[in-house]
C-alpha positions as CSV (number, residue, x, y, z in Angstrom):
1,M,0.0,0.1,-0.1
2,R,1.1,3.4,-0.7
3,L,-0.2,5.8,1.7
4,A,0.4,9.8,1.6
5,T,-0.4,12.8,3.7
6,W,-0.4,16.5,2.3
7,N,-1.5,19.8,3.8
8,V,-2.5,21.0,0.3
9,N,-3.3,24.7,1.5
10,S,-6.4,25.0,-0.5
11,V,-7.3,22.1,-2.9
12,K,-9.1,24.4,-5.5
13,A,-6.0,26.8,-5.8
14,R,-4.0,23.7,-6.0
15,L,-6.0,21.4,-8.1
16,P,-3.8,21.2,-11.1
17,R,-0.8,20.5,-9.0
18,L,-2.8,17.9,-7.0
19,L,-4.1,15.9,-10.1
20,G,-0.6,15.9,-11.6
21,W,0.9,14.7,-8.3
22,L,-1.8,12.1,-8.0
23,A,-1.2,10.9,-11.8
24,D,2.5,10.5,-10.9
25,T,2.8,9.2,-7.6
26,R,-0.2,7.0,-7.6
27,P,-0.9,6.8,-3.9
28,D,-3.4,4.2,-2.9
29,V,-4.6,6.5,0.0
30,V,-4.1,10.2,0.5
31,C,-4.9,12.2,3.6
32,L,-5.4,16.0,2.7
33,Q,-5.5,18.9,5.2
34,E,-6.3,22.6,4.8
35,T,-8.8,21.7,1.9
36,K,-10.3,25.1,2.1
37,C,-13.3,23.9,0.3
38,P,-16.9,23.2,1.0
39,D,-17.9,19.6,0.8
40,G,-20.1,20.3,-2.0
41,A,-17.5,22.2,-4.1
42,F,-14.8,19.5,-3.5
43,P,-13.5,18.4,-6.9
44,V,-14.8,14.8,-6.7
45,P,-15.3,14.4,-10.5
46,E,-11.8,15.5,-11.2
47,V,-10.1,13.1,-8.7
48,G,-12.6,10.4,-9.5
49,E,-11.2,10.2,-13.1
50,L,-7.9,9.1,-11.6
51,G,-9.9,6.3,-9.6
52,Y,-10.3,7.9,-6.2
53,T,-13.5,7.9,-4.1
54,V,-13.6,10.9,-1.6
55,A,-14.6,11.3,2.0
56,S,-14.5,15.0,2.8
57,H,-15.0,17.3,6.0
58,S,-15.0,21.1,5.6
59,D,-16.7,24.1,7.0
60,G,-15.9,26.3,4.2
61,R,-13.1,28.7,3.5
62,W,-10.8,27.7,6.4
63,N,-9.5,24.2,7.9
64,G,-11.1,21.2,6.0
65,V,-9.7,17.6,5.7
66,A,-10.3,14.8,3.5
67,I,-9.4,11.2,2.5
68,L,-9.0,10.0,-1.0
69,S,-8.7,6.3,-1.8
70,R,-8.5,4.0,-4.8
71,V,-8.7,0.7,-2.5
72,G,-12.0,1.2,-0.9
73,L,-13.5,3.7,1.7
74,A,-15.6,2.5,4.4
75,D,-16.9,3.4,8.0
76,V,-16.2,7.1,7.5
77,T,-16.2,8.9,10.7
78,V,-16.2,12.9,10.8
79,G,-14.6,14.2,13.9
80,F,-14.5,12.3,17.2
81,A,-16.2,12.1,20.4
82,D,-16.4,15.2,22.6
83,E,-14.2,17.1,20.1
84,P,-13.4,20.6,21.5
85,G,-14.4,23.7,19.5
86,F,-13.4,27.3,19.3
87,P,-15.9,27.8,20.1
88,E,-17.7,25.2,18.0
89,P,-16.0,22.3,16.5
90,E,-14.1,22.8,13.4
91,A,-13.5,20.6,10.4
92,R,-10.2,19.2,11.5
93,A,-10.5,15.3,11.6
94,I,-11.9,12.6,9.5
95,S,-11.3,8.9,9.5
96,A,-12.3,6.0,7.2
97,T,-11.2,2.3,6.6
98,C,-9.2,1.6,3.5
99,A,-8.3,-2.0,2.4
100,G,-8.1,-3.1,5.9
101,L,-6.1,0.0,7.3
102,R,-8.0,2.7,9.4
103,V,-6.7,5.9,8.5
104,W,-7.2,9.3,10.1
105,S,-6.5,12.6,8.3
106,I,-6.2,15.5,11.1
107,Y,-5.2,19.3,11.0
108,V,-4.3,20.2,14.6
109,P,-5.3,23.8,15.6
110,N,-1.9,26.2,15.1
111,G,-2.0,27.5,18.6
112,R,-1.0,30.9,17.6
113,T,1.0,32.0,20.7
114,P,1.3,30.3,24.1
115,D,-0.7,33.1,25.8
116,S,-3.4,32.7,23.4
117,P,-6.8,30.9,24.2
118,H,-6.1,29.2,20.8
119,Y,-3.1,27.5,22.3
120,E,-5.2,26.1,25.1
121,Y,-7.8,25.0,22.6
122,K,-4.9,23.3,20.8
123,L,-3.9,21.4,23.9
124,A,-7.5,20.4,24.6
125,W,-8.0,19.1,21.1
126,L,-4.9,16.9,21.2
127,S,-6.0,15.6,24.5
128,V,-9.2,14.5,23.4
129,L,-8.0,13.2,20.4
130,R,-5.7,11.1,22.2
131,D,-8.5,9.5,24.1
132,A,-10.3,8.8,20.6
133,L,-7.1,7.3,19.3
134,A,-6.9,4.9,22.3
135,V,-10.3,3.5,21.4
136,E,-9.1,2.8,18.0
137,V,-5.6,1.3,19.2
138,R,-7.7,-1.2,21.5
139,T,-9.4,-2.5,18.4
140,G,-6.1,-4.1,17.3
141,R,-6.6,-2.9,13.8
142,P,-3.7,-1.4,11.6
143,L,-4.1,2.4,12.1
144,A,-2.2,5.4,10.7
145,V,-2.9,8.7,11.9
146,C,-1.8,11.3,9.2
147,G,-1.8,15.1,8.8
148,D,-0.4,18.4,9.9
149,Y,0.2,18.2,13.6
150,N,1.6,21.7,14.1
151,V,4.0,20.2,16.5
152,A,7.7,19.5,15.6
153,P,8.6,16.5,17.9
154,T,12.1,17.5,18.7
155,D,14.5,20.4,18.4
156,A,16.0,18.5,15.5
157,D,12.6,18.9,13.6
158,V,13.1,22.7,13.3
159,W,15.9,24.5,11.4
160,D,17.0,26.7,14.2
161,P,15.8,25.8,17.7
162,T,17.0,29.1,19.3
163,L,14.7,31.1,17.0
164,F,11.4,29.2,18.3
165,V,11.9,29.8,22.1
166,G,8.7,31.0,23.4
167,S,6.8,29.9,20.4
168,T,4.2,27.4,19.7
169,H,4.9,24.1,18.0
170,V,7.9,23.4,20.2
171,T,6.7,23.9,23.8
172,P,6.9,21.1,26.3
173,P,3.2,20.6,26.6
174,E,2.7,20.3,22.9
175,R,5.7,17.7,22.7
176,Q,4.0,16.2,25.7
177,A,1.0,15.5,23.7
178,L,3.0,13.8,21.0
179,A,4.4,11.6,23.6
180,D,1.0,10.7,25.0
181,F,0.1,9.3,21.6
182,R,3.2,7.4,21.6
183,A,2.4,5.8,24.7
184,L,-0.7,4.3,23.3
185,G,1.6,2.4,21.0
186,L,1.7,4.7,18.2
187,V,5.0,4.8,16.2
188,D,6.4,8.1,14.4
189,V,7.2,6.9,11.1
190,V,9.9,9.4,10.0
191,P,10.4,9.8,6.3
192,T,13.8,10.1,4.6
193,P,14.5,13.6,3.8
194,M,15.2,14.5,0.1
195,K,17.7,17.4,0.8
196,G,20.0,17.9,3.8
197,P,19.8,15.9,6.9
198,H,16.4,17.0,8.1
199,P,13.1,15.5,6.9
200,F,11.2,19.0,7.0
201,T,7.8,19.2,5.5
202,Y,7.0,22.8,6.0
203,W,8.8,25.9,4.9
204,D,7.5,29.3,5.2
205,Y,6.5,31.3,2.0
206,R,9.0,34.1,3.0
207,A,11.7,34.3,0.2
208,G,14.8,31.8,0.5
209,M,13.1,29.9,3.2
210,F,12.6,26.8,1.1
211,H,15.9,27.2,-1.0
212,Q,17.8,27.4,2.4
213,N,15.9,24.3,3.9
214,K,14.8,26.6,6.6
215,G,11.8,24.3,7.4
216,M,10.1,22.5,10.1
217,R,8.7,18.8,10.5
218,I,5.4,19.1,11.6
219,D,3.6,16.8,9.1
220,L,3.5,13.6,10.6
221,V,2.5,9.9,10.2
222,Y,1.7,8.1,13.7
223,A,1.0,4.4,13.2
224,T,0.4,1.1,15.1
225,E,3.3,-1.2,14.9
226,S,1.0,-3.4,12.9
227,F,1.3,-0.9,10.1
228,A,4.5,0.8,11.0
229,G,6.2,-2.7,11.0
230,T,5.2,-3.2,7.3
231,V,6.8,0.2,6.1
232,R,9.3,-0.3,3.4
233,S,10.1,3.2,3.0
234,A,9.0,6.7,3.7
235,Y,10.1,10.1,2.2
236,V,9.2,13.7,2.0
237,D,8.4,14.6,-1.6
238,R,10.1,17.8,-1.8
239,E,9.6,18.0,-5.5
240,A,5.9,19.0,-4.9
241,R,7.1,22.0,-2.8
242,K,8.8,23.5,-6.0
243,G,7.8,25.5,-9.0
244,K,5.0,28.0,-9.3
245,G,2.0,28.2,-6.7
246,P,3.1,25.4,-4.4
247,S,1.6,24.5,-0.9
248,D,3.9,25.7,1.9
249,H,4.0,21.9,2.9
250,A,5.3,18.8,1.1
251,P,3.6,15.4,1.0
252,I,4.9,12.4,2.8
253,V,4.8,9.4,0.9
254,V,4.9,6.0,2.8
255,D,5.2,2.5,1.1
256,A,4.1,-0.5,3.1
257,D,3.6,-4.2,2.5
258,L,0.1,-4.2,4.0
259,G,-2.3,-6.1,2.0
260,S,-2.5,-5.7,-1.7
261,G,-3.3,-2.6,-3.8
262,P,-2.3,-1.2,-7.0
263,A,0.3,1.2,-5.7
264,A,3.5,1.7,-7.6
265,A,6.7,0.1,-6.0
266,G,9.5,2.2,-4.5
267,Q,9.8,6.0,-4.4
268,P,10.5,8.2,-7.3
């Protein structure tokens, strides 16, 4: 199975790039974040021509998550029990079963600044998500929780830790939330970087940040051992961040020997 996750930063603005990437990379299952597209306006026909069925959850111009699959899409669940809101629940989580793999696409709140109410919302959201994932883990099914976590797991996951002191994404409570996920038995599937020593997945649009590789690893794949143990390779598709009008995130592509599917073998 080839599984991918990508914060596409507006599916409509990035549609030609998304379609070209799907055609070239041929993932079996794709988790998208920041779709910024009402469910009724999601380009279902366009991705359908490439063989994908779509489950989408969006509340309009902000947020939005989706799962695209060409190996089946069942038991779709939007959000999770007792999901916090700001003040109402937002379109930040969707899950489905694809060829025996339980897949979640998540877009964790940004947090803004540590003294912001949005930061407390972020921590509360992660805490309740942990409870929802504990239920999933107990089923024993292979599970992959993919998306934009808006947390860099370690100092090695930001280009200059000294510049992030006092900022969100690196605070001890945020990193503890990830540690709590790992305590459930979830494994951080760390991808291979395509440039330099760090597998960054996000680079600010400011001039020079991408080309100087001043990025962060905040897009993550957390999985149970029943999936992580079958992974043959994982990589950051840095090429998708290049060119005109890209997302500020690059996709992660994971190849695993889980079941069967029409995925292409190996990485480009």
